[in-house]
ZAMARGU-4260 file (C-alpha; in steps of 0.2 Angstrom, whole numbers, plus 5000, padded with zeros to 4 digits):
<rodrens>
0) 5816/5687/5607 | 5805/5690/5591 | 5810/5685/5575 | 5808/5698/5560 | 5808/5694/5542
5) 5814/5707/5528 | 5799/5709/5516 | 5803/5715/5498 | 5792/5729/5493 | 5781/5724/5478
10) 5786/5732/5461 | 5775/5746/5455 | 5763/5741/5440 | 5768/5750/5424 | 5759/5765/5420
15) 5753/5758/5403 | 5745/5743/5411 | 5734/5755/5423 | 5728/5764/5407 | 5723/5748/5398
20) 5714/5742/5413 | 5705/5758/5416 | 5700/5759/5398 | 5694/5741/5398 | 5683/5744/5414
25) 5676/5760/5405 | 5670/5749/5390 | 5662/5737/5401 | 5652/5751/5411 | 5647/5758/5394
30) 5640/5741/5388 | 5631/5738/5404 | 5622/5755/5403 | 5618/5752/5385 | 5611/5735/5389
35) 5601/5742/5403 | 5593/5756/5394 | 5589/5744/5379 | 5580/5732/5392 | 5570/5746/5399
40) 5564/5752/5382 | 5559/5734/5377 | 5552/5729/5394 | 5534/5731/5390 | 5535/5722/5374
45) 5545/5708/5382 | 5532/5707/5397 | 5518/5707/5385 | 5526/5692/5374 | 5531/5682/5390
50) 5513/5684/5398 | 5504/5679/5382 | 5516/5664/5380 | 5513/5659/5398 | 5494/5662/5397
55) 5494/5650/5381 | 5504/5637/5389 | 5494/5637/5405 | 5477/5636/5396 | 5484/5622/5384
60) 5488/5612/5400 | 5470/5613/5405 | 5458/5599/5400 | 5440/5601/5405 | 5432/5584/5413
65) 5418/5577/5401 | 5409/5571/5416 | 5393/5580/5420 | 5395/5578/5439 | 5413/5584/5440
70) 5420/5602/5437 | 5438/5597/5440 | 5452/5602/5429 | 5463/5588/5423 | 5482/5592/5419
75) 5491/5583/5405 | 5503/5575/5418 | 5488/5567/5427 | 5485/5549/5422 | 5467/5549/5413
80) 5458/5539/5401 | 5457/5547/5383 | 5439/5546/5383 | 5438/5557/5398 | 5448/5572/5392
85) 5446/5587/5381 | 5461/5594/5373 | 5461/5613/5370 | 5471/5619/5356 | 5482/5635/5356
90) 5473/5651/5357 | 5478/5668/5350 | 5482/5684/5359 | 5464/5691/5359 | 5456/5675/5366
95) 5468/5671/5379 | 5460/5682/5393 | 5442/5677/5387 | 5447/5658/5387 | 5454/5659/5405
100) 5439/5668/5411 | 5428/5655/5403 | 5438/5641/5410 | 5436/5648/5427 | 5417/5651/5425
105) 5416/5633/5418 | 5421/5626/5435 | 5408/5636/5445 | 5393/5635/5434 | 5377/5638/5443
110) 5368/5622/5448 | 5353/5627/5436 | 5364/5621/5421 | 5365/5604/5428 | 5346/5602/5430
115) 5337/5593/5417 | 5321/5601/5409 | 5305/5592/5410 | 5300/5599/5393 | 5314/5590/5383
120) 5305/5573/5382 | 5290/5581/5374 | 5300/5592/5362 | 5311/5577/5356 | 5295/5566/5355
125) 5288/5579/5343 | 5303/5579/5332 | 5304/5560/5332 | 5286/5559/5326 | 5290/5571/5311
130) 5304/5559/5306 | 5293/5544/5304 | 5287/5543/5286 | 5269/5547/5286 | 5265/5545/5267
135) 5278/5534/5260 | 5290/5540/5247 | 5285/5551/5233 | 5294/5563/5221 | 5279/5574/5222
140) 5286/5579/5240 | 5299/5590/5230 | 5286/5603/5229 | 5283/5602/5248 | 5302/5605/5251
145) 5301/5620/5240 | 5287/5627/5248 | 5295/5625/5265 | 5309/5637/5262 | 5308/5655/5269
150) 5318/5669/5274 | 5323/5662/5291 | 5322/5643/5288 | 5323/5629/5277 | 5311/5617/5287
155) 5296/5625/5296 | 5293/5622/5314 | 5279/5611/5310 | 5285/5598/5297 | 5275/5582/5298
160) 5280/5576/5281 | 5299/5577/5286 | 5301/5559/5288 | 5294/5555/5271 | 5305/5568/5263
165) 5321/5561/5270 | 5316/5543/5265 | 5313/5550/5247 | 5330/5558/5247 | 5338/5541/5252
170) 5328/5531/5239 | 5323/5541/5225 | 5330/5535/5208 | 5346/5544/5202 | 5343/5549/5184
175) 5359/5560/5181 | 5376/5560/5190 | 5389/5573/5187 | 5404/5582/5194 | 5399/5596/5206
180) 5405/5612/5199 | 5419/5622/5210 | 5424/5620/5227 | 5439/5612/5236 | 5431/5595/5241
185) 5425/5581/5231 | 5406/5580/5229 | 5394/5575/5214 | 5378/5583/5209 | 5363/5571/5207
190) 5347/5574/5198 | 5334/5563/5206 | 5318/5556/5198 | 5306/5571/5198 | 5320/5584/5193
195) 5326/5587/5211 | 5344/5591/5212 | 5356/5586/5227 | 5374/5586/5232 | 5381/5569/5236
200) 5396/5569/5248 | 5405/5552/5249 | 5412/5543/5265 | 5431/5545/5267 | 5433/5540/5285
205) 5427/5527/5298 | 5416/5533/5311 | 5429/5532/5325 | 5443/5540/5316 | 5451/5555/5324
210) 5455/5570/5313 | 5471/5577/5319 | 5479/5594/5316 | 5470/5611/5314 | 5451/5612/5316
215) 5449/5613/5297 | 5460/5597/5293 | 5454/5583/5283 | 5441/5580/5270 | 5423/5582/5272
220) 5414/5570/5284 | 5397/5565/5276 | 5390/5559/5293 | 5394/5576/5300 | 5382/5584/5287
225) 5368/5572/5293 | 5371/5575/5311 | 5371/5594/5308 | 5355/5594/5300 | 5346/5586/5315
230) 5355/5596/5328 | 5349/5612/5319 | 5331/5605/5321 | 5334/5602/5340 | 5341/5620/5342
235) 5327/5628/5332 | 5340/5634/5320 | 5332/5626/5305 | 5344/5634/5292 | 5353/5618/5286
240) 5347/5611/5269 | 5337/5595/5270 | 5350/5581/5272 | 5349/5562/5273 | 5362/5548/5273
245) 5361/5537/5258 | 5370/5521/5251 | 5373/5519/5232 | 5379/5506/5221 | 5392/5514/5210
250) 5391/5501/5196 | 5372/5500/5196 | 5366/5517/5202 | 5379/5529/5196 | 5389/5524/5181
255) 5375/5520/5170 | 5369/5538/5172 | 5385/5547/5174 | 5391/5560/5162 | 5407/5557/5152
260) 5418/5569/5162 | 5413/5560/5178 | 5416/5543/5170 | 5433/5548/5166 | 5437/5549/5184
265) 5433/5531/5189 | 5448/5521/5192 | 5452/5503/5199 | 5461/5501/5215 | 5468/5484/5213
270) 5457/5478/5227 | 5440/5475/5217 | 5434/5491/5224 | 5425/5504/5213 | 5434/5521/5216
275) 5432/5539/5208 | 5441/5556/5211 | 5429/5569/5202 | 5434/5586/5199 | 5438/5599/5213
280) 5452/5610/5218 | 5461/5596/5228 | 5455/5581/5218 | 5467/5570/5209 | 5468/5552/5202
285) 5481/5548/5216 | 5468/5553/5229 | 5451/5543/5224 | 5437/5538/5235 | 5432/5520/5235
290) 5417/5511/5239 | 5416/5494/5248 | 5417/5484/5232 | 5403/5494/5222 | 5394/5501/5238
295) 5397/5518/5244 | 5390/5527/5259 | 5387/5546/5258 | 5376/5561/5262 | 5364/5568/5250
300) 5360/5587/5252 | 5344/5594/5244 | 5348/5609/5233 | 5338/5625/5237 | 5324/5629/5225
305) 5331/5638/5209 | 5321/5653/5212 | 5330/5656/5228 | 5347/5663/5225 | 5362/5664/5237
310) 5373/5678/5240 | 5390/5674/5248 | 5399/5685/5260 | 5416/5683/5268 | 5414/5680/5287
315) 5421/5694/5298 | 5429/5680/5309 | 5437/5671/5294 | 5454/5662/5298 | 5470/5665/5288
320) 5473/5646/5287 | 5491/5651/5289 | 5500/5645/5305 | 5512/5660/5307 | 5498/5673/5302
325) 5485/5678/5313 | 5468/5686/5308 | 5463/5703/5315 | 5450/5695/5326 | 5463/5685/5334
330) 5473/5699/5340 | 5461/5714/5343 | 5451/5712/5359 | 5440/5726/5353 | 5436/5718/5336
335) 5417/5717/5338 | 5416/5736/5341 | 5424/5739/5324 | 5412/5725/5317 | 5397/5734/5324
340) 5402/5750/5316 | 5398/5742/5299 | 5380/5745/5295 | 5378/5727/5289 | 5382/5721/5307
345) 5374/5734/5318 | 5362/5726/5329 | 5351/5741/5327 | 5349/5739/5308 | 5346/5720/5306
350) 5349/5702/5312 | 5365/5699/5303 | 5377/5700/5318 | 5365/5689/5329 | 5364/5677/5315
355) 5383/5675/5314 | 5383/5673/5333 | 5370/5659/5331 | 5381/5651/5318 | 5396/5652/5330
360) 5386/5643/5343 | 5380/5630/5331 | 5398/5627/5324 | 5406/5626/5341 | 5394/5612/5346
365) 5398/5603/5330 | 5417/5608/5331 | 5416/5616/5313 | 5430/5629/5312 | 5429/5631/5293
370) 5415/5644/5290 | 5426/5656/5281 | 5411/5662/5270 | 5392/5662/5274 | 5376/5663/5263
375) 5360/5673/5264 | 5345/5672/5252 | 5348/5686/5240 | 5335/5700/5239 | 5325/5693/5254
380) 5321/5705/5268 | 5327/5699/5285 | 5336/5683/5277 | 5344/5672/5290 | 5362/5667/5288
385) 5361/5648/5281 | 5371/5635/5289 | 5378/5627/5272 | 5393/5616/5271 | 5395/5607/5287
390) 5407/5594/5282 | 5422/5599/5293 | 5413/5595/5309 | 5413/5581/5321 | 5431/5577/5317
395) 5438/5575/5335 | 5427/5573/5350 | 5441/5575/5362 | 5445/5593/5356 | 5435/5609/5358
400) 5441/5623/5348 | 5436/5639/5359 | 5440/5652/5346 | 5425/5646/5336 | 5415/5655/5349
405) 5424/5672/5346 | 5408/5680/5340 | 5400/5677/5357 | 5413/5681/5369 | 5419/5696/5360
410) 5402/5703/5356 | 5394/5697/5372 | 5377/5696/5363 | 5365/5682/5361 | 5347/5681/5353
415) 5334/5678/5367 | 5326/5664/5357 | 5342/5655/5354 | 5347/5657/5373 | 5330/5650/5379
420) 5333/5635/5367 | 5350/5631/5373 | 5344/5632/5391 | 5330/5619/5387 | 5345/5606/5385
425) 5353/5609/5402 | 5358/5594/5412 | 5368/5586/5398 | 5353/5580/5388 | 5357/5588/5371
430) 5368/5573/5366 | 5356/5560/5370 | 5342/5570/5361 | 5353/5571/5346 | 5357/5552/5347
435) 5338/5548/5347 | 5335/5558/5332 | 5350/5551/5322 | 5344/5533/5326 | 5332/5534/5311
440) 5345/5538/5299 | 5348/5527/5284 | 5367/5527/5289 | 5364/5525/5308 | 5375/5525/5319
445) 5379/5542/5312 | 5391/5547/5327 | 5401/5537/5340 | 5397/5540/5358 | 5411/5552/5362
450) 5404/5564/5350 | 5387/5565/5360 | 5398/5568/5377 | 5407/5582/5367 | 5391/5591/5363
455) 5386/5591/5381 | 5403/5597/5386 | 5403/5611/5373 | 5386/5616/5378 | 5391/5619/5396
460) 5406/5629/5389 | 5393/5640/5379 | 5384/5642/5396 | 5400/5647/5404 | 5404/5660/5390
465) 5387/5668/5392 | 5389/5669/5412 | 5405/5677/5409 | 5397/5690/5399 | 5383/5692/5411
470) 5396/5696/5424 | 5404/5709/5413 | 5389/5718/5405 | 5373/5712/5414 | 5361/5700/5408
475) 5349/5712/5400 | 5363/5719/5389 | 5369/5702/5383 | 5352/5694/5379 | 5343/5703/5364
480) 5326/5701/5358 | 5328/5708/5340 | 5311/5700/5334 | 5319/5686/5324 | 5321/5668/5327
</rodrens>
């Protein structure tokens, strides 16, 4: 016989509770709908920002191998030696896609870029011969340096007296020393015997010191000025003023001929070293540069003849120098088109744009991201962009700042003579060639070995950038013969 249980019917929910729950549910539904539409309206912006962030993160994880025989990509979490990697810094929006394309092209470069040219030994041998002093030192050579300067070069293609001139720069008697006017960096203005004026940049860093931070960080490197001059000769871009390494005795060579304003900046350091701080935007008594006792190494840069006046222009690819503020060229992927609409930079009206692309290639090789302005000779037809002030170069051989190449990968144009010269040093021989030229410097060794490795790696990156442009626009469109060198 089945058992049954009496179940008590549940109490009905009061009406006011049902109304409260219904109202609460309606509010939740309205909030969800509002959130959905807000999400849809901002989805494009959110997607763009997310993709940009992912691209920057992904590209910054990638390190190109510095080995010429390997095209592998080394990730941060892969155990590698510091000497084998290249750290790529953050890249702004307009450079992200180009950077990733260049990285891919870097890994699949055609074999022709790994082959050594048989013409390099002869070319380097000719330059080495020019670097050998042929007539000794003479202040009469100042007139030769003045005659060399032309619209497109500071040193001519044939320069058999170059070695004698550089030796004279390194040894000529200093008859006056004064503070160099203007500028943000410490430098002195020397008047050498015979009336020639030259800028002196003192040594701040040891050769193997790494300059951390943004590409424009640190003080000027004197050895960078010396290396930049010789690299310009190798590349046929002879637009760097004559520069030589020099060692001076501050007590014997400088203080006796120093102006009163310069002498006032000499201070003791408590270690028996002679120090001074000069006058400039960032110069201060608390940040003096010191010699080793009285001996100081530096770079001496010959001033251009006084009859040649320079006109300065703001670079279209100038940085903002503010971490939270991007320049237009860093954000606009069509930036070069707007630049070419300016008559000054139109390839059809003159060499200026191709000169700036030459400068970008040169600056990328030396890792100089501080060319915020550029100079040309005033009232000289077809005057080239001069490569003046290269002190913020060769600061970190394990970093390549790809955005220095923005004029090249944004415009996808390169002068034919420049391209042919770059091809001459395929097969990772540019670094060794520069090392040979620098061996004759009076402050040798000028650079450490990692810098020569970096130059080879950066040249391959330039090849990859050009190849990427060839794929997009065709080689005949990218390589331009404008009649200038």
